[in-house]
C-alpha beads as a LAMMPS data file, in Angstrom:
LAMMPS data file: protein, C-alpha beads

362 atoms
361 bonds

1 atom types
1 bond types

-500.0 500.0 xlo xhi
-500.0 500.0 ylo yhi
-500.0 500.0 zlo zhi

Masses

1 110.0

Atoms # bond

1 1 1 -68.078 286.352 260.795
2 1 1 -71.340 288.172 261.480
3 1 1 -72.605 291.479 260.090
4 1 1 -75.851 293.459 259.958
5 1 1 -75.648 294.142 256.239
6 1 1 -73.662 292.348 253.549
7 1 1 -73.347 294.355 250.322
8 1 1 -72.210 292.378 247.302
9 1 1 -70.626 294.766 244.813
10 1 1 -68.528 297.891 245.363
11 1 1 -69.631 299.902 242.348
12 1 1 -71.766 303.069 242.534
13 1 1 -74.867 301.276 243.816
14 1 1 -72.980 299.260 246.423
15 1 1 -71.097 302.314 247.692
16 1 1 -74.302 304.372 247.903
17 1 1 -75.988 301.563 249.848
18 1 1 -72.956 301.314 252.136
19 1 1 -73.231 305.020 252.981
20 1 1 -76.958 304.826 253.737
21 1 1 -76.552 301.858 256.074
22 1 1 -73.210 302.600 257.741
23 1 1 -74.092 306.265 258.386
24 1 1 -77.053 305.077 260.445
25 1 1 -74.980 302.893 262.717
26 1 1 -75.347 299.483 261.116
27 1 1 -72.437 297.044 260.898
28 1 1 -71.688 296.855 257.174
29 1 1 -69.519 294.489 255.141
30 1 1 -68.792 295.114 251.452
31 1 1 -67.526 292.333 249.210
32 1 1 -66.213 292.639 245.654
33 1 1 -64.149 290.475 243.315
34 1 1 -62.066 293.516 242.389
35 1 1 -59.179 294.726 244.521
36 1 1 -60.459 298.314 244.457
37 1 1 -63.657 300.225 245.207
38 1 1 -65.659 302.014 242.524
39 1 1 -66.449 299.334 239.974
40 1 1 -66.364 300.438 236.336
41 1 1 -66.553 304.092 237.364
42 1 1 -62.840 304.280 238.109
43 1 1 -61.958 303.951 234.410
44 1 1 -64.698 306.187 233.010
45 1 1 -63.460 309.584 231.888
46 1 1 -66.682 310.692 230.188
47 1 1 -68.801 313.371 231.851
48 1 1 -71.904 312.079 233.661
49 1 1 -74.821 314.496 233.581
50 1 1 -77.767 312.305 234.624
51 1 1 -76.941 312.389 238.342
52 1 1 -79.067 313.077 241.457
53 1 1 -79.729 316.749 242.195
54 1 1 -77.216 316.830 245.076
55 1 1 -74.383 315.901 242.703
56 1 1 -72.933 318.214 240.064
57 1 1 -72.078 316.758 236.634
58 1 1 -68.713 315.018 236.890
59 1 1 -66.585 312.367 235.229
60 1 1 -66.982 308.730 236.142
61 1 1 -63.758 308.453 238.120
62 1 1 -64.686 311.657 239.986
63 1 1 -68.015 310.143 241.009
64 1 1 -66.182 307.044 242.250
65 1 1 -63.862 309.240 244.331
66 1 1 -66.850 311.143 245.758
67 1 1 -68.698 307.962 246.765
68 1 1 -65.553 306.467 248.333
69 1 1 -64.806 309.652 250.279
70 1 1 -68.384 309.646 251.622
71 1 1 -67.822 306.401 253.476
72 1 1 -64.239 306.900 254.651
73 1 1 -65.234 307.949 258.166
74 1 1 -67.347 304.854 258.817
75 1 1 -66.035 301.566 260.130
76 1 1 -67.030 299.479 257.116
77 1 1 -65.487 296.052 256.633
78 1 1 -64.167 295.511 253.081
79 1 1 -63.575 292.086 251.584
80 1 1 -61.942 292.998 248.287
81 1 1 -60.653 290.253 246.038
82 1 1 -63.413 288.016 247.444
83 1 1 -66.521 286.472 245.956
84 1 1 -69.629 284.579 246.987
85 1 1 -69.562 280.864 246.157
86 1 1 -72.769 279.622 247.758
87 1 1 -75.538 279.790 250.330
88 1 1 -75.854 277.202 253.083
89 1 1 -78.966 275.740 254.692
90 1 1 -78.195 277.365 258.039
91 1 1 -78.420 280.804 256.383
92 1 1 -74.696 281.500 256.163
93 1 1 -72.999 282.647 252.969
94 1 1 -69.840 281.047 251.607
95 1 1 -67.106 283.568 250.772
96 1 1 -63.735 282.839 249.172
97 1 1 -60.546 284.764 248.416
98 1 1 -59.593 281.921 246.024
99 1 1 -57.446 280.375 248.775
100 1 1 -59.705 279.924 251.790
101 1 1 -63.471 279.633 252.184
102 1 1 -65.253 281.028 255.217
103 1 1 -68.892 281.592 256.255
104 1 1 -70.568 284.975 256.774
105 1 1 -73.811 285.422 258.686
106 1 1 -75.847 288.516 257.805
107 1 1 -79.225 289.923 258.778
108 1 1 -79.842 291.588 255.417
109 1 1 -78.098 291.440 252.058
110 1 1 -77.961 293.982 249.225
111 1 1 -76.897 292.554 245.869
112 1 1 -75.351 295.171 243.588
113 1 1 -73.450 292.954 241.185
114 1 1 -73.787 295.215 238.148
115 1 1 -74.112 294.244 234.500
116 1 1 -72.085 292.424 231.873
117 1 1 -71.571 293.406 228.253
118 1 1 -73.337 291.401 225.571
119 1 1 -71.444 290.075 222.597
120 1 1 -72.314 290.760 218.954
121 1 1 -71.525 287.678 216.904
122 1 1 -70.499 287.702 213.252
123 1 1 -68.227 285.425 211.164
124 1 1 -64.712 285.307 212.718
125 1 1 -65.696 287.580 215.587
126 1 1 -63.431 285.563 217.879
127 1 1 -60.257 286.773 216.138
128 1 1 -57.828 288.595 218.450
129 1 1 -58.463 292.317 218.139
130 1 1 -62.237 291.982 218.420
131 1 1 -63.345 293.051 221.900
132 1 1 -66.166 294.838 223.688
133 1 1 -66.214 298.616 223.981
134 1 1 -65.905 298.254 227.758
135 1 1 -62.714 296.239 227.336
136 1 1 -61.356 298.899 224.985
137 1 1 -62.115 301.602 227.553
138 1 1 -60.377 299.573 230.260
139 1 1 -57.236 299.252 228.141
140 1 1 -57.179 303.016 227.493
141 1 1 -58.111 304.461 230.882
142 1 1 -56.948 301.872 233.392
143 1 1 -54.093 300.043 231.714
144 1 1 -52.893 303.009 229.598
145 1 1 -52.594 300.766 226.549
146 1 1 -53.360 301.868 223.004
147 1 1 -55.520 298.915 221.854
148 1 1 -54.959 299.350 218.112
149 1 1 -54.250 301.733 215.256
150 1 1 -57.367 301.479 213.086
151 1 1 -60.736 300.733 214.677
152 1 1 -64.317 300.008 213.721
153 1 1 -67.063 300.250 216.334
154 1 1 -70.165 298.064 216.098
155 1 1 -73.091 299.848 217.782
156 1 1 -74.029 303.485 218.356
157 1 1 -75.122 303.877 221.985
158 1 1 -74.009 306.757 224.213
159 1 1 -71.236 304.480 225.493
160 1 1 -70.100 303.719 221.933
161 1 1 -69.851 307.450 221.223
162 1 1 -67.818 307.946 224.406
163 1 1 -65.376 305.201 223.455
164 1 1 -65.102 306.458 219.873
165 1 1 -64.045 309.860 221.203
166 1 1 -61.644 308.325 223.747
167 1 1 -60.023 306.138 221.075
168 1 1 -59.527 309.174 218.883
169 1 1 -57.951 311.105 221.760
170 1 1 -55.231 308.449 222.193
171 1 1 -54.389 308.334 218.492
172 1 1 -56.546 305.454 217.252
173 1 1 -58.122 306.194 213.864
174 1 1 -61.798 305.233 214.088
175 1 1 -62.729 304.178 210.546
176 1 1 -66.446 304.054 211.236
177 1 1 -69.351 303.251 213.531
178 1 1 -71.641 300.505 212.237
179 1 1 -75.268 300.518 213.411
180 1 1 -77.863 297.954 212.301
181 1 1 -80.809 300.233 213.108
182 1 1 -82.015 302.912 210.710
183 1 1 -80.803 305.668 213.055
184 1 1 -78.150 306.381 215.677
185 1 1 -79.119 304.964 219.088
186 1 1 -77.225 307.519 221.175
187 1 1 -79.548 309.949 222.941
188 1 1 -76.730 312.388 223.606
189 1 1 -76.863 314.635 220.543
190 1 1 -73.836 316.609 221.704
191 1 1 -71.637 313.505 221.661
192 1 1 -72.933 312.558 218.212
193 1 1 -72.032 316.056 217.004
194 1 1 -68.522 315.653 218.432
195 1 1 -68.113 312.329 216.621
196 1 1 -69.280 313.895 213.350
197 1 1 -67.038 316.918 213.884
198 1 1 -63.856 314.856 214.062
199 1 1 -64.847 313.026 210.896
200 1 1 -65.861 309.573 212.128
201 1 1 -68.411 308.167 209.643
202 1 1 -71.560 306.551 211.047
203 1 1 -73.082 303.809 208.884
204 1 1 -76.736 303.226 209.830
205 1 1 -78.863 300.369 208.525
206 1 1 -75.596 298.469 208.207
207 1 1 -74.045 295.251 209.458
208 1 1 -70.769 293.357 209.667
209 1 1 -70.394 290.676 207.010
210 1 1 -67.221 289.202 208.526
211 1 1 -63.859 289.923 210.078
212 1 1 -60.727 288.873 208.192
213 1 1 -57.159 288.266 209.197
214 1 1 -54.406 285.711 209.773
215 1 1 -54.107 285.159 213.535
216 1 1 -55.693 288.554 214.339
217 1 1 -58.240 290.884 212.796
218 1 1 -56.806 292.864 209.861
219 1 1 -59.913 294.103 208.106
220 1 1 -63.676 294.178 208.487
221 1 1 -66.294 293.746 205.771
222 1 1 -69.316 296.050 206.110
223 1 1 -72.663 295.835 204.316
224 1 1 -74.550 299.095 203.919
225 1 1 -77.822 299.112 202.006
226 1 1 -76.881 298.030 198.485
227 1 1 -73.088 298.073 198.835
228 1 1 -70.429 295.975 200.542
229 1 1 -67.045 297.478 201.374
230 1 1 -63.935 296.629 203.378
231 1 1 -62.145 298.714 205.993
232 1 1 -58.637 298.105 207.265
233 1 1 -58.877 297.554 211.021
234 1 1 -56.785 295.889 213.693
235 1 1 -59.375 296.715 216.367
236 1 1 -63.116 296.037 216.346
237 1 1 -65.106 297.232 219.371
238 1 1 -68.526 295.651 219.761
239 1 1 -71.393 297.259 221.639
240 1 1 -74.109 294.705 222.286
241 1 1 -75.596 296.479 225.272
242 1 1 -75.525 295.129 228.820
243 1 1 -77.501 292.631 230.873
244 1 1 -77.761 292.299 234.676
245 1 1 -75.357 289.804 236.274
246 1 1 -77.679 287.183 237.760
247 1 1 -75.496 284.371 239.154
248 1 1 -76.231 285.093 242.823
249 1 1 -79.958 285.362 242.167
250 1 1 -79.915 281.945 240.509
251 1 1 -78.350 280.491 243.657
252 1 1 -80.827 282.290 245.902
253 1 1 -83.792 281.023 243.897
254 1 1 -85.416 284.420 243.387
255 1 1 -88.129 284.866 240.772
256 1 1 -87.530 286.785 237.540
257 1 1 -89.354 289.030 235.144
258 1 1 -88.391 290.138 231.654
259 1 1 -88.070 293.803 230.744
260 1 1 -86.202 294.462 227.499
261 1 1 -85.590 298.105 228.424
262 1 1 -83.914 297.074 231.709
263 1 1 -81.518 294.667 230.017
264 1 1 -83.660 291.520 229.721
265 1 1 -84.173 289.130 232.630
266 1 1 -84.254 290.980 235.951
267 1 1 -84.839 289.587 239.471
268 1 1 -88.347 290.431 240.602
269 1 1 -88.495 293.108 243.304
270 1 1 -91.037 295.380 244.966
271 1 1 -91.041 299.139 245.558
272 1 1 -88.601 298.611 248.440
273 1 1 -86.097 296.922 246.082
274 1 1 -86.723 293.743 248.055
275 1 1 -86.771 290.393 246.259
276 1 1 -89.086 287.525 247.134
277 1 1 -86.279 286.285 249.399
278 1 1 -87.326 288.640 252.188
279 1 1 -83.826 289.363 253.538
280 1 1 -82.374 290.041 250.096
281 1 1 -82.496 293.466 248.470
282 1 1 -80.902 294.600 245.222
283 1 1 -79.632 297.791 243.592
284 1 1 -77.844 299.203 240.575
285 1 1 -77.728 297.383 237.256
286 1 1 -78.796 294.204 239.048
287 1 1 -82.187 295.933 239.369
288 1 1 -82.180 296.879 235.682
289 1 1 -79.561 298.486 233.440
290 1 1 -79.821 302.259 233.649
291 1 1 -77.785 305.473 233.997
292 1 1 -75.087 306.037 236.621
293 1 1 -77.390 308.448 238.445
294 1 1 -80.060 305.773 238.708
295 1 1 -77.500 303.286 240.024
296 1 1 -76.645 305.664 242.869
297 1 1 -80.327 306.295 243.643
298 1 1 -81.295 302.615 243.678
299 1 1 -78.349 301.993 246.014
300 1 1 -79.654 304.705 248.337
301 1 1 -83.179 303.266 248.165
302 1 1 -82.050 299.720 248.925
303 1 1 -79.918 301.009 251.803
304 1 1 -82.783 303.054 253.240
305 1 1 -85.157 300.101 253.067
306 1 1 -82.645 297.883 254.861
307 1 1 -82.235 300.559 257.549
308 1 1 -86.000 300.618 258.026
309 1 1 -86.226 296.821 258.142
310 1 1 -83.504 296.663 260.832
311 1 1 -84.951 299.531 262.860
312 1 1 -82.072 301.942 262.180
313 1 1 -84.581 304.579 261.038
314 1 1 -88.253 305.048 261.868
315 1 1 -90.941 304.167 259.353
316 1 1 -91.957 307.822 259.234
317 1 1 -88.448 309.020 258.409
318 1 1 -87.947 306.231 255.887
319 1 1 -91.240 307.054 254.147
320 1 1 -90.206 310.688 253.626
321 1 1 -86.712 309.741 252.435
322 1 1 -87.979 307.056 250.064
323 1 1 -90.582 309.334 248.523
324 1 1 -87.879 311.867 247.708
325 1 1 -85.525 309.234 246.301
326 1 1 -88.223 307.746 244.050
327 1 1 -88.997 311.236 242.751
328 1 1 -85.295 311.768 242.011
329 1 1 -85.173 308.418 240.235
330 1 1 -88.149 309.407 238.104
331 1 1 -86.487 312.692 237.124
332 1 1 -83.165 311.043 236.249
333 1 1 -84.627 308.176 234.238
334 1 1 -87.313 310.127 232.380
335 1 1 -84.719 312.725 231.403
336 1 1 -82.457 310.007 229.992
337 1 1 -84.941 307.468 228.630
338 1 1 -88.642 307.428 229.453
339 1 1 -88.893 303.791 228.336
340 1 1 -86.555 302.712 231.161
341 1 1 -88.713 304.479 233.756
342 1 1 -91.896 302.863 232.441
343 1 1 -90.198 299.444 232.364
344 1 1 -89.051 299.800 235.980
345 1 1 -92.573 300.636 237.106
346 1 1 -94.016 297.708 235.166
347 1 1 -91.461 295.449 236.787
348 1 1 -92.334 296.637 240.299
349 1 1 -96.052 296.270 239.567
350 1 1 -95.450 292.666 238.448
351 1 1 -93.746 291.690 241.729
352 1 1 -96.491 289.243 242.703
353 1 1 -96.740 287.876 239.140
354 1 1 -93.212 286.814 238.144
355 1 1 -92.586 285.282 234.738
356 1 1 -90.129 282.693 236.045
357 1 1 -89.936 281.135 239.489
358 1 1 -88.158 278.079 240.851
359 1 1 -86.263 277.428 237.640
360 1 1 -82.874 278.202 236.181
361 1 1 -82.442 280.508 233.188
362 1 1 -79.803 279.220 230.785

Bonds

1 1 1 2
2 1 2 3
3 1 3 4
4 1 4 5
5 1 5 6
6 1 6 7
7 1 7 8
8 1 8 9
9 1 9 10
10 1 10 11
11 1 11 12
12 1 12 13
13 1 13 14
14 1 14 15
15 1 15 16
16 1 16 17
17 1 17 18
18 1 18 19
19 1 19 20
20 1 20 21
21 1 21 22
22 1 22 23
23 1 23 24
24 1 24 25
25 1 25 26
26 1 26 27
27 1 27 28
28 1 28 29
29 1 29 30
30 1 30 31
31 1 31 32
32 1 32 33
33 1 33 34
34 1 34 35
35 1 35 36
36 1 36 37
37 1 37 38
38 1 38 39
39 1 39 40
40 1 40 41
41 1 41 42
42 1 42 43
43 1 43 44
44 1 44 45
45 1 45 46
46 1 46 47
47 1 47 48
48 1 48 49
49 1 49 50
50 1 50 51
51 1 51 52
52 1 52 53
53 1 53 54
54 1 54 55
55 1 55 56
56 1 56 57
57 1 57 58
58 1 58 59
59 1 59 60
60 1 60 61
61 1 61 62
62 1 62 63
63 1 63 64
64 1 64 65
65 1 65 66
66 1 66 67
67 1 67 68
68 1 68 69
69 1 69 70
70 1 70 71
71 1 71 72
72 1 72 73
73 1 73 74
74 1 74 75
75 1 75 76
76 1 76 77
77 1 77 78
78 1 78 79
79 1 79 80
80 1 80 81
81 1 81 82
82 1 82 83
83 1 83 84
84 1 84 85
85 1 85 86
86 1 86 87
87 1 87 88
88 1 88 89
89 1 89 90
90 1 90 91
91 1 91 92
92 1 92 93
93 1 93 94
94 1 94 95
95 1 95 96
96 1 96 97
97 1 97 98
98 1 98 99
99 1 99 100
100 1 100 101
101 1 101 102
102 1 102 103
103 1 103 104
104 1 104 105
105 1 105 106
106 1 106 107
107 1 107 108
108 1 108 109
109 1 109 110
110 1 110 111
111 1 111 112
112 1 112 113
113 1 113 114
114 1 114 115
115 1 115 116
116 1 116 117
117 1 117 118
118 1 118 119
119 1 119 120
120 1 120 121
121 1 121 122
122 1 122 123
123 1 123 124
124 1 124 125
125 1 125 126
126 1 126 127
127 1 127 128
128 1 128 129
129 1 129 130
130 1 130 131
131 1 131 132
132 1 132 133
133 1 133 134
134 1 134 135
135 1 135 136
136 1 136 137
137 1 137 138
138 1 138 139
139 1 139 140
140 1 140 141
141 1 141 142
142 1 142 143
143 1 143 144
144 1 144 145
145 1 145 146
146 1 146 147
147 1 147 148
148 1 148 149
149 1 149 150
150 1 150 151
151 1 151 152
152 1 152 153
153 1 153 154
154 1 154 155
155 1 155 156
156 1 156 157
157 1 157 158
158 1 158 159
159 1 159 160
160 1 160 161
161 1 161 162
162 1 162 163
163 1 163 164
164 1 164 165
165 1 165 166
166 1 166 167
167 1 167 168
168 1 168 169
169 1 169 170
170 1 170 171
171 1 171 172
172 1 172 173
173 1 173 174
174 1 174 175
175 1 175 176
176 1 176 177
177 1 177 178
178 1 178 179
179 1 179 180
180 1 180 181
181 1 181 182
182 1 182 183
183 1 183 184
184 1 184 185
185 1 185 186
186 1 186 187
187 1 187 188
188 1 188 189
189 1 189 190
190 1 190 191
191 1 191 192
192 1 192 193
193 1 193 194
194 1 194 195
195 1 195 196
196 1 196 197
197 1 197 198
198 1 198 199
199 1 199 200
200 1 200 201
201 1 201 202
202 1 202 203
203 1 203 204
204 1 204 205
205 1 205 206
206 1 206 207
207 1 207 208
208 1 208 209
209 1 209 210
210 1 210 211
211 1 211 212
212 1 212 213
213 1 213 214
214 1 214 215
215 1 215 216
216 1 216 217
217 1 217 218
218 1 218 219
219 1 219 220
220 1 220 221
221 1 221 222
222 1 222 223
223 1 223 224
224 1 224 225
225 1 225 226
226 1 226 227
227 1 227 228
228 1 228 229
229 1 229 230
230 1 230 231
231 1 231 232
232 1 232 233
233 1 233 234
234 1 234 235
235 1 235 236
236 1 236 237
237 1 237 238
238 1 238 239
239 1 239 240
240 1 240 241
241 1 241 242
242 1 242 243
243 1 243 244
244 1 244 245
245 1 245 246
246 1 246 247
247 1 247 248
248 1 248 249
249 1 249 250
250 1 250 251
251 1 251 252
252 1 252 253
253 1 253 254
254 1 254 255
255 1 255 256
256 1 256 257
257 1 257 258
258 1 258 259
259 1 259 260
260 1 260 261
261 1 261 262
262 1 262 263
263 1 263 264
264 1 264 265
265 1 265 266
266 1 266 267
267 1 267 268
268 1 268 269
269 1 269 270
270 1 270 271
271 1 271 272
272 1 272 273
273 1 273 274
274 1 274 275
275 1 275 276
276 1 276 277
277 1 277 278
278 1 278 279
279 1 279 280
280 1 280 281
281 1 281 282
282 1 282 283
283 1 283 284
284 1 284 285
285 1 285 286
286 1 286 287
287 1 287 288
288 1 288 289
289 1 289 290
290 1 290 291
291 1 291 292
292 1 292 293
293 1 293 294
294 1 294 295
295 1 295 296
296 1 296 297
297 1 297 298
298 1 298 299
299 1 299 300
300 1 300 301
301 1 301 302
302 1 302 303
303 1 303 304
304 1 304 305
305 1 305 306
306 1 306 307
307 1 307 308
308 1 308 309
309 1 309 310
310 1 310 311
311 1 311 312
312 1 312 313
313 1 313 314
314 1 314 315
315 1 315 316
316 1 316 317
317 1 317 318
318 1 318 319
319 1 319 320
320 1 320 321
321 1 321 322
322 1 322 323
323 1 323 324
324 1 324 325
325 1 325 326
326 1 326 327
327 1 327 328
328 1 328 329
329 1 329 330
330 1 330 331
331 1 331 332
332 1 332 333
333 1 333 334
334 1 334 335
335 1 335 336
336 1 336 337
337 1 337 338
338 1 338 339
339 1 339 340
340 1 340 341
341 1 341 342
342 1 342 343
343 1 343 344
344 1 344 345
345 1 345 346
346 1 346 347
347 1 347 348
348 1 348 349
349 1 349 350
350 1 350 351
351 1 351 352
352 1 352 353
353 1 353 354
354 1 354 355
355 1 355 356
356 1 356 357
357 1 357 358
358 1 358 359
359 1 359 360
360 1 360 361
361 1 361 362
């Protein structure tokens, strides 16, 4: 199979890139391991405010529906339930549906593989009932399963606040939010107020001593300043942040840089979101963990740069479009977290001076 553009990942960044490229007449193929479009957005019920100026604030699943509707009229090829397994010397890409393997030849590739949640380890953290906040959200919003009766959340990001509120809405009693820092990490003061209003205690400068239980978590031991106490809990949701999913970049042999604010190790890319593999571009959390609005904008930027590289738009048109998109990205990221914006610019500036090249990160 041959295509002009292969987009790996059907989340917000991948869908935005698909619109930019397909709407300009390019032959586009989208691949994703999931059987549905939209990525994690389809199970997010929280309101998203840090979006591009052409999008009104909306819930995550509403944004997914908007991005999917945008591309309905274009003849895009979807390979859902498929994944990349390798890259061959002749330039083809190995794709599998877990039954058959077949090669795909593409002119340009956009990798929008997203991010994975990081674990937070503590004694007996592997007991059943201990899971990530993303997994808890999936159980509530996608699978319609109440994941427990009494919960403790480890971490206090915006996402942790969202999940605390969602757990409460489905009847789970959230016994507390445990944060190791001296203050709450969530930048959304309104969500923190909502959490306080419904009576969920937030323990800052605190940590988990251990989980306890026979065959499953039954209680959690918390250390706060000069006291240690125990809470009954059959559900512990851990929020260790997220890191870009890098497997494909390892296989491609791209170089990497480290930016803590972007989620750690990130493939090196220039202002065109192009890696040092000249036909490979990237977008979304793969380009650095950020807000949903930034994921959409980086998808648009990667798509526009691919269109320019393949001659689907003129350099003059692309220059104007890209300038506007970068300005939007600056507005969205500085409004949410100025540190992320500065880290992204440092990363772009370091394109010709990668920290790691030609080696595997374990």
